[in-house]
N, C-alpha and C positions, 0 to 999 in steps of 0.2 A: 269365244272368238273376239277379235278386235273389230269394232265397227268400221274404223277408218280403213283398215287393211282389206276387209271384206268388200267395201264399196269400191276401192281402187282396183281390186282384182277384176271387177266387172267393167267399170267405167274408165279405167286408166288414170293418168296423171290428173290431179285435182287442180293444179295451178294455184290460184289464190282462193279457191273454194275451201272453206274451213270446215273440217269434219271432226266429229267427236272421237278422240283417241282414247277409247275406253274398252276394257275387256268385259264382255257380257255373255252369259249363256242365253242365246237368242230365244230358245224355247221357254225360258222362265218369264219373259215379258208378257204381261196381260193387258197393259194400257200404255199408250203413247200420248204424251202431251207435246203438242207442236206450238212453240212460241214463235214470235215474229221474226227476229233477225239476230245474227251473232253480234256481240258487242264490238266496239272499235278496238279495244284492247283484248287480245286472246286470253289474257290472265283473268279477265272478269267473267268468263263463260262458266256454264254449269259444272263442267268436268275439269276445269283448270285448277291450279293451285295458286292462290287460295280461292278463286272463283267468287270473291266477295260480292261484287256488284249484282250478278244475276242470282247466285245461289242463296244469298242471305234473304232476299225478297221471297224467293220460291219457298224456302224452308219455313219462313214466317207464315206463309199462306197454308202450308201443309199442317203446321201446328194449330193454326186457327180452325182448321177442319177437324181437329182432334186427333191427329196422327203424330206419333212420337218419332220424330226424325231429327237427327243432329248433323247429318251430312248427306251427300248425294248417294253414298253407298247404301244408306238406310232406305232411300227412295227406291233404288234398284232392287234391294232385297225384298221389297213389297211387290215387285213385279211391274214397276212403273219406270218407263224410260222417258226422259225429257230431252227435247231437241229444238232446234231452230229451223224455221221454214227457209228463210233466206240465209245463205251460207257465206255471204260477203257482207262486210259492214255497210251501213247506209252511206251513200254518197251525198245525199241531201236529206232534208227533213222528212220527205215522203220517200217511199220505196218505188222505184220506177218499174214498169212492166218488164223491161229488159233484164233488170236485176232478178226479178222473180223467175223469168223464163230460164235464165242461166242456172239457177239453183234447182229448178223443177226436176230434172232427171236424177239429181243426187237425193232429193227428198223422196222421190218415188222408189228408188233403189233401197234407201234406208228403211222405209216402211215395209218393203218386201222381205226384209231379213227376219221378221218376227212372225212365226207361223201360228202362234197361239193368242194373238191380240184379240181382246173382246171389246175394248173401248178406245176410241181415238178422240182426244180432246183438242179442239181448235182454239188456241188461245189468241184471239184477236182476228181482225178482218183479213190481214195478209195470209195468215194460216188458213183461214176459211177459203179465200180465193184460190190459193194454190192447191189445196186438197180438192176443191171442186173441179179444178182443171184436170187433175189426175183421174178423178172418177169419170168426168165427162168424156175424156178421151176414150174410155172403154164402154160406157153405158149410154152416152149421148144425153145424160141428165146430171144436174147438180146433186151433190149429196145433201147440201144444206141450202135452203132458199135464201134469197137476199132479204134483208130486213134487220131492224135493230136487234142487237144481241139480247137485250133484256126481254124482248117480246118472244124470242124463239128458243132461248137457252134451255127451257124445261121441256120442250117438245122432243119426244124420242124420234131421232132420225136413224136410219140404218143403211149400211152398204153391206149387202149379204147378211151375215150374222153379227156384224160389228156395229155396236152403238156409236154414233157420232154425236159429240157434244160440243156445241159452240159455247165459248166463254170469253173471258177477257185476257189481255196480255198479263203475264206474271212477272214482268221485269220492270225495272225503273225505280225501285226503292219504294217502300211502303208509303213514304210521304208523297210520292208522285202518283200513287194509285188512289183514287177517291175511296173514301171509307165504304160507301155503298157497294162499290165494285169489289173491294176486298171481301166483303161479306158474301157477295154472290159467287166469287171465285172459290172461297172456302166451301160454300154449299155444293158447288159443282164438283170439287175435289172429293168431298164426302160421298156424293152420289156415285162418282166413278169408282171409288174404293169399295163401296158396298156392292157394286156390280161385279168387280173382279174377284172379290173374296168369296163369293157364293160357290 
């Protein structure tokens, strides 16, 4: 099924909310990686053609984790779906609470499409905040506590039977991601992949 069409069927017209226009067998997805925000240019996103800005950085991190990927289809074929938490481009340097709130129902619906997810990776603080809001609305508790990512990233957190993994943003170009963060992201991707292939 198509992600964009499935979400619009439930939530209606998206307006300027940007959704992934990609065909996926929903039941084949075992892990979801939630990045921060859609790029300013739609052609730079993960599923766009050529998707150079976001995809090239993400693929480099997958390769650093020891996974043989050459395109987004390879990632999907491994059972991994990559998306953005905020579905409108940043208006300013930081993402406002109202921007997050606008995208929240869309992210929640998107996550509900995958019945067999075992791992959710929260790539950066915005993804962590938004996922916590989704979970807190149901359970009255955060999925992941506040705190520096490097201190909590290896702690196993769960929502039901799903492992929740806080990590770092996977976009912005390798030169913009600190070397130590690249190493940690690659380790986190490796851990996630080991969890879903069992």
